[in-house]
N, CA, C and O atoms as CSV, one atom per row, in Angstrom:
chain,resi,resn,atom,element,x,y,z
A,1,MET,N,N,-16.930,33.427,-14.597
A,1,MET,CA,C,-15.636,34.070,-14.662
A,1,MET,C,C,-14.766,33.301,-15.638
A,1,MET,O,O,-14.704,32.073,-15.583
A,2,GLY,N,N,-14.098,34.006,-16.523
A,2,GLY,CA,C,-13.274,33.363,-17.536
A,2,GLY,C,C,-11.796,33.440,-17.214
A,2,GLY,O,O,-11.371,34.125,-16.284
A,3,GLU,N,N,-11.028,32.717,-18.010
A,3,GLU,CA,C,-9.577,32.739,-17.860
A,3,GLU,C,C,-8.954,33.405,-19.077
A,3,GLU,O,O,-9.365,33.156,-20.210
A,4,LYS,N,N,-7.971,34.245,-18.838
A,4,LYS,CA,C,-7.279,34.956,-19.911
A,4,LYS,C,C,-6.380,33.972,-20.648
A,4,LYS,O,O,-5.582,33.269,-20.027
A,5,ILE,N,N,-6.511,33.921,-21.991
A,5,ILE,CA,C,-5.670,33.013,-22.762
A,5,ILE,C,C,-4.847,33.739,-23.811
A,5,ILE,O,O,-3.886,33.173,-24.331
A,6,GLY,N,N,-5.198,34.973,-24.137
A,6,GLY,CA,C,-4.470,35.731,-25.147
A,6,GLY,C,C,-3.438,36.645,-24.523
A,6,GLY,O,O,-3.603,37.105,-23.394
A,7,SER,N,N,-2.363,36.908,-25.267
A,7,SER,CA,C,-1.330,37.805,-24.760
A,7,SER,C,C,-1.338,39.152,-25.481
A,7,SER,O,O,-0.653,40.084,-25.059
A,8,GLU,N,N,-2.103,39.261,-26.557
A,8,GLU,CA,C,-2.179,40.505,-27.315
A,8,GLU,C,C,-3.356,41.336,-26.819
A,8,GLU,O,O,-4.463,40.820,-26.666
A,9,LYS,N,N,-3.119,42.634,-26.566
A,9,LYS,CA,C,-4.183,43.519,-26.097
A,9,LYS,C,C,-4.885,44.124,-27.309
A,9,LYS,O,O,-4.241,44.657,-28.212
A,10,ILE,N,N,-6.208,44.034,-27.315
A,10,ILE,CA,C,-7.041,44.555,-28.396
A,10,ILE,C,C,-7.623,45.886,-27.940
A,10,ILE,O,O,-8.269,45.959,-26.894
A,11,SER,N,N,-7.394,46.949,-28.730
A,11,SER,CA,C,-8.008,48.236,-28.389
A,11,SER,C,C,-9.404,48.264,-29.004
A,11,SER,O,O,-9.572,48.138,-30.217
A,12,ARG,N,N,-10.393,48.431,-28.140
A,12,ARG,CA,C,-11.784,48.356,-28.564
A,12,ARG,C,C,-12.331,49.735,-28.882
A,12,ARG,O,O,-11.966,50.722,-28.242
A,13,LYS,N,N,-13.220,49.799,-29.889
A,13,LYS,CA,C,-13.884,51.035,-30.281
A,13,LYS,C,C,-15.363,50.939,-29.928
A,13,LYS,O,O,-15.938,49.850,-29.935
A,14,ASN,N,N,-15.967,52.061,-29.624
A,14,ASN,CA,C,-17.404,52.089,-29.340
A,14,ASN,C,C,-18.171,51.783,-30.614
A,14,ASN,O,O,-17.792,52.230,-31.697
A,15,GLY,N,N,-19.261,51.014,-30.484
A,15,GLY,CA,C,-20.117,50.709,-31.612
A,15,GLY,C,C,-19.696,49.483,-32.406
A,15,GLY,O,O,-20.229,49.242,-33.489
A,16,TYR,N,N,-18.748,48.700,-31.888
A,16,TYR,CA,C,-18.288,47.501,-32.581
A,16,TYR,C,C,-18.415,46.274,-31.686
A,16,TYR,O,O,-18.276,46.369,-30.467
A,17,LEU,N,N,-18.678,45.128,-32.295
A,17,LEU,CA,C,-18.685,43.840,-31.613
A,17,LEU,C,C,-17.373,43.136,-31.928
A,17,LEU,O,O,-16.866,43.236,-33.046
A,18,TYR,N,N,-16.831,42.436,-30.966
A,18,TYR,CA,C,-15.570,41.720,-31.147
A,18,TYR,C,C,-15.793,40.239,-30.920
A,18,TYR,O,O,-16.456,39.846,-29.961
A,19,TYR,N,N,-15.235,39.407,-31.811
A,19,TYR,CA,C,-15.420,37.964,-31.708
A,19,TYR,C,C,-14.208,37.244,-32.285
A,19,TYR,O,O,-13.400,37.833,-33.002
A,20,ILE,N,N,-14.097,35.962,-31.960
A,20,ILE,CA,C,-13.045,35.110,-32.497
A,20,ILE,C,C,-13.638,34.397,-33.707
A,20,ILE,O,O,-14.609,33.654,-33.567
A,21,GLY,N,N,-13.081,34.607,-34.875
A,21,GLY,CA,C,-13.598,34.007,-36.100
A,21,GLY,C,C,-13.206,32.546,-36.238
A,21,GLY,O,O,-12.460,32.004,-35.423
A,22,LYS,N,N,-13.726,31.920,-37.288
A,22,LYS,CA,C,-13.408,30.521,-37.560
A,22,LYS,C,C,-11.927,30.324,-37.840
A,22,LYS,O,O,-11.390,29.238,-37.625
A,23,ASP,N,N,-11.265,31.374,-38.320
A,23,ASP,CA,C,-9.833,31.286,-38.619
A,23,ASP,C,C,-8.963,31.410,-37.373
A,23,ASP,O,O,-7.755,31.184,-37.445
A,24,GLY,N,N,-9.556,31.769,-36.221
A,24,GLY,CA,C,-8.819,31.857,-34.967
A,24,GLY,C,C,-8.329,33.251,-34.624
A,24,GLY,O,O,-7.678,33.429,-33.594
A,25,TYR,N,N,-8.618,34.238,-35.446
A,25,TYR,CA,C,-8.190,35.613,-35.186
A,25,TYR,C,C,-9.348,36.444,-34.646
A,25,TYR,O,O,-10.511,36.080,-34.823
A,26,VAL,N,N,-9.036,37.561,-33.989
A,26,VAL,CA,C,-10.058,38.461,-33.457
A,26,VAL,C,C,-10.544,39.359,-34.595
A,26,VAL,O,O,-9.743,39.935,-35.331
A,27,TRP,N,N,-11.859,39.468,-34.728
A,27,TRP,CA,C,-12.496,40.304,-35.741
A,27,TRP,C,C,-13.383,41.326,-35.056
A,27,TRP,O,O,-13.858,41.105,-33.942
A,28,GLU,N,N,-13.607,42.462,-35.740
A,28,GLU,CA,C,-14.562,43.457,-35.275
A,28,GLU,C,C,-15.616,43.655,-36.355
A,28,GLU,O,O,-15.319,43.612,-37.549
A,29,ALA,N,N,-16.846,43.874,-35.919
A,29,ALA,CA,C,-17.963,44.106,-36.819
A,29,ALA,C,C,-18.788,45.255,-36.256
A,29,ALA,O,O,-19.037,45.299,-35.052
A,30,PRO,N,N,-19.215,46.184,-37.105
A,30,PRO,CA,C,-20.009,47.308,-36.601
A,30,PRO,C,C,-21.394,46.861,-36.170
A,30,PRO,O,O,-22.004,45.988,-36.787
A,31,MET,N,N,-21.885,47.481,-35.086
A,31,MET,CA,C,-23.256,47.223,-34.656
A,31,MET,C,C,-24.194,47.906,-35.643
A,31,MET,O,O,-23.771,48.740,-36.443
A,32,LYS,N,N,-25.456,47.546,-35.578
A,32,LYS,CA,C,-26.428,48.052,-36.547
A,32,LYS,C,C,-26.528,49.579,-36.540
A,32,LYS,O,O,-26.721,50.189,-37.591
A,33,HIS,N,N,-26.400,50.195,-35.374
A,33,HIS,CA,C,-26.536,51.645,-35.290
A,33,HIS,C,C,-25.260,52.387,-35.691
A,33,HIS,O,O,-25.279,53.612,-35.811
A,34,THR,N,N,-24.146,51.665,-35.901
A,34,THR,CA,C,-22.893,52.293,-36.330
A,34,THR,C,C,-22.907,52.402,-37.847
A,34,THR,O,O,-22.901,51.391,-38.548
A,35,THR,N,N,-22.927,53.629,-38.351
A,35,THR,CA,C,-22.977,53.817,-39.799
A,35,THR,C,C,-21.566,53.990,-40.350
A,35,THR,O,O,-20.712,54.610,-39.716
A,36,GLY,N,N,-21.338,53.446,-41.514
A,36,GLY,CA,C,-20.056,53.605,-42.184
A,36,GLY,C,C,-18.957,52.690,-41.703
A,36,GLY,O,O,-17.825,52.802,-42.175
A,37,GLY,N,N,-19.242,51.793,-40.785
A,37,GLY,CA,C,-18.222,50.885,-40.277
A,37,GLY,C,C,-18.048,49.672,-41.184
A,37,GLY,O,O,-18.951,49.320,-41.943
A,38,ARG,N,N,-16.889,49.041,-41.101
A,38,ARG,CA,C,-16.615,47.843,-41.887
A,38,ARG,C,C,-16.104,46.727,-40.985
A,38,ARG,O,O,-15.461,46.978,-39.965
A,39,LYS,N,N,-16.399,45.499,-41.375
A,39,LYS,CA,C,-15.906,44.336,-40.659
A,39,LYS,C,C,-14.439,44.140,-41.024
A,39,LYS,O,O,-14.055,44.330,-42.178
A,40,GLY,N,N,-13.615,43.758,-40.042
A,40,GLY,CA,C,-12.211,43.531,-40.340
A,40,GLY,C,C,-11.472,42.797,-39.237
A,40,GLY,O,O,-11.899,42.775,-38.082
A,41,LYS,N,N,-10.347,42.192,-39.622
A,41,LYS,CA,C,-9.510,41.472,-38.661
A,41,LYS,C,C,-8.745,42.489,-37.827
A,41,LYS,O,O,-8.193,43.451,-38.361
A,42,VAL,N,N,-8.715,42.273,-36.513
A,42,VAL,CA,C,-8.088,43.221,-35.602
A,42,VAL,C,C,-6.787,42.673,-35.028
A,42,VAL,O,O,-5.773,43.370,-35.015
A,43,GLY,N,N,-6.808,41.461,-34.566
A,43,GLY,CA,C,-5.648,40.887,-33.888
A,43,GLY,C,C,-4.725,40.132,-34.827
A,43,GLY,O,O,-5.109,39.762,-35.936
A,44,THR,N,N,-3.486,39.907,-34.359
A,44,THR,CA,C,-2.514,39.132,-35.126
A,44,THR,C,C,-2.206,37.803,-34.448
A,44,THR,O,O,-1.503,36.962,-35.008
A,45,GLU,N,N,-2.734,37.616,-33.243
A,45,GLU,CA,C,-2.500,36.379,-32.502
A,45,GLU,C,C,-3.578,35.359,-32.851
A,45,GLU,O,O,-4.768,35.668,-32.779
A,46,LYS,N,N,-3.172,34.141,-33.231
A,46,LYS,CA,C,-4.126,33.088,-33.571
A,46,LYS,C,C,-4.481,32.299,-32.318
A,46,LYS,O,O,-3.604,31.851,-31.579
A,47,ILE,N,N,-5.780,32.136,-32.093
A,47,ILE,CA,C,-6.298,31.427,-30.928
A,47,ILE,C,C,-6.810,30.072,-31.390
A,47,ILE,O,O,-7.598,29.992,-32.332
A,48,SER,N,N,-6.368,29.012,-30.733
A,48,SER,CA,C,-6.906,27.686,-31.042
A,48,SER,C,C,-8.055,27.407,-30.086
A,48,SER,O,O,-7.898,27.473,-28.867
A,49,LYS,N,N,-9.211,27.094,-30.659
A,49,LYS,CA,C,-10.419,26.887,-29.861
A,49,LYS,C,C,-10.548,25.446,-29.399
A,49,LYS,O,O,-10.057,24.524,-30.051
A,50,THR,N,N,-11.214,25.266,-28.266
A,50,THR,CA,C,-11.526,23.963,-27.705
A,50,THR,C,C,-13.034,23.868,-27.533
A,50,THR,O,O,-13.675,24.834,-27.121
A,51,ASP,N,N,-13.599,22.716,-27.844
A,51,ASP,CA,C,-15.047,22.528,-27.679
A,51,ASP,C,C,-15.435,22.679,-26.214
A,51,ASP,O,O,-14.689,22.288,-25.316
A,52,GLY,N,N,-16.612,23.251,-25.990
A,52,GLY,CA,C,-17.129,23.404,-24.629
A,52,GLY,C,C,-16.780,24.728,-23.987
A,52,GLY,O,O,-17.103,24.948,-22.819
A,53,TYR,N,N,-16.119,25.629,-24.730
A,53,TYR,CA,C,-15.748,26.939,-24.196
A,53,TYR,C,C,-16.302,28.046,-25.070
A,53,TYR,O,O,-16.442,27.884,-26.282
A,54,MET,N,N,-16.617,29.180,-24.445
A,54,MET,CA,C,-17.028,30.381,-25.145
A,54,MET,C,C,-15.846,31.343,-25.121
A,54,MET,O,O,-15.252,31.562,-24.065
A,55,TYR,N,N,-15.499,31.915,-26.256
A,55,TYR,CA,C,-14.356,32.812,-26.363
A,55,TYR,C,C,-14.843,34.240,-26.572
A,55,TYR,O,O,-15.808,34.469,-27.302
A,56,TYR,N,N,-14.177,35.203,-25.931
A,56,TYR,CA,C,-14.593,36.600,-26.014
A,56,TYR,C,C,-13.413,37.507,-25.696
A,56,TYR,O,O,-12.376,37.048,-25.216
A,57,VAL,N,N,-13.581,38.815,-25.969
A,57,VAL,CA,C,-12.594,39.820,-25.599
A,57,VAL,C,C,-13.078,40.446,-24.300
A,57,VAL,O,O,-14.168,41.015,-24.254
A,58,ASP,N,N,-12.270,40.344,-23.239
A,58,ASP,CA,C,-12.703,40.828,-21.926
A,58,ASP,C,C,-12.569,42.341,-21.820
A,58,ASP,O,O,-12.136,43.000,-22.765
A,59,LYS,N,N,-12.943,42.888,-20.663
A,59,LYS,CA,C,-12.919,44.335,-20.454
A,59,LYS,C,C,-11.525,44.929,-20.577
A,59,LYS,O,O,-11.375,46.079,-20.991
A,60,ALA,N,N,-10.508,44.159,-20.221
A,60,ALA,CA,C,-9.135,44.639,-20.302
A,60,ALA,C,C,-8.601,44.604,-21.736
A,60,ALA,O,O,-7.566,45.209,-22.018
A,61,GLY,N,N,-9.289,43.907,-22.645
A,61,GLY,CA,C,-8.877,43.864,-24.038
A,61,GLY,C,C,-8.139,42.604,-24.441
A,61,GLY,O,O,-7.571,42.547,-25.531
A,62,TYR,N,N,-8.134,41.592,-23.586
A,62,TYR,CA,C,-7.455,40.336,-23.893
A,62,TYR,C,C,-8.476,39.247,-24.216
A,62,TYR,O,O,-9.614,39.297,-23.750
A,63,VAL,N,N,-8.065,38.267,-25.012
A,63,VAL,CA,C,-8.950,37.150,-25.332
A,63,VAL,C,C,-9.051,36.256,-24.103
A,63,VAL,O,O,-8.047,35.910,-23.479
A,64,ALA,N,N,-10.287,35.891,-23.770
A,64,ALA,CA,C,-10.542,35.039,-22.603
A,64,ALA,C,C,-11.527,33.951,-23.009
A,64,ALA,O,O,-12.169,34.031,-24.056
A,65,ARG,N,N,-11.633,32.937,-22.164
A,65,ARG,CA,C,-12.599,31.879,-22.424
A,65,ARG,C,C,-13.290,31.502,-21.124
A,65,ARG,O,O,-12.734,31.644,-20.035
A,66,ALA,N,N,-14.530,31.013,-21.271
A,66,ALA,CA,C,-15.311,30.559,-20.128
A,66,ALA,C,C,-15.959,29.230,-20.492
A,66,ALA,O,O,-16.413,29.042,-21.620
A,67,LYS,N,N,-15.999,28.318,-19.541
A,67,LYS,CA,C,-16.594,26.995,-19.783
A,67,LYS,C,C,-18.105,27.154,-19.864
A,67,LYS,O,O,-18.724,27.791,-19.012
A,68,MET,N,N,-18.692,26.562,-20.907
A,68,MET,CA,C,-20.134,26.629,-21.079
A,68,MET,C,C,-20.805,25.518,-20.294
A,68,MET,O,O,-20.240,24.438,-20.124
A,69,LYS,N,N,-21.993,25.783,-19.824
A,69,LYS,CA,C,-22.769,24.772,-19.119
A,69,LYS,C,C,-23.321,23.779,-20.130
A,69,LYS,O,O,-23.732,24.157,-21.227
A,70,ARG,N,N,-23.326,22.523,-19.755
A,70,ARG,CA,C,-23.868,21.503,-20.646
A,70,ARG,C,C,-25.379,21.482,-20.522
A,70,ARG,O,O,-25.937,21.582,-19.429
A,71,ARG,N,N,-26.020,21.352,-21.659
A,71,ARG,CA,C,-27.481,21.233,-21.655
A,71,ARG,C,C,-27.827,19.794,-21.949
A,71,ARG,O,O,-27.175,19.135,-22.758
A,72,GLY,N,N,-28.865,19.310,-21.281
A,72,GLY,CA,C,-29.310,17.937,-21.498
A,72,GLY,C,C,-30.011,17.770,-22.835
A,72,GLY,O,O,-30.549,18.727,-23.390
A,73,LYS,N,N,-30.000,16.569,-23.336
A,73,LYS,CA,C,-30.682,16.291,-24.607
A,73,LYS,C,C,-32.179,16.247,-24.374
A,73,LYS,O,O,-32.643,15.776,-23.336
A,74,LYS,N,N,-32.926,16.737,-25.337
A,74,LYS,CA,C,-34.393,16.761,-25.246
A,74,LYS,C,C,-35.003,15.669,-26.043
A,74,LYS,O,O,-36.227,15.541,-26.079
């Protein structure tokens, strides 16, 4: 279960993946089966990332984060 950290609501479209880019903004990219789509910045809110967390857009459309499990060294 993640915690909501963004205050801007992102309206999601079918056939697109949503992620937080290196610049800290929300981006959308078309899935392989979506024809004619283009990658582009969606949000205007900048998110500062912290190591050890996974960032995503939740079902409600807000940016959320979840703590990742640590893996042991091999």
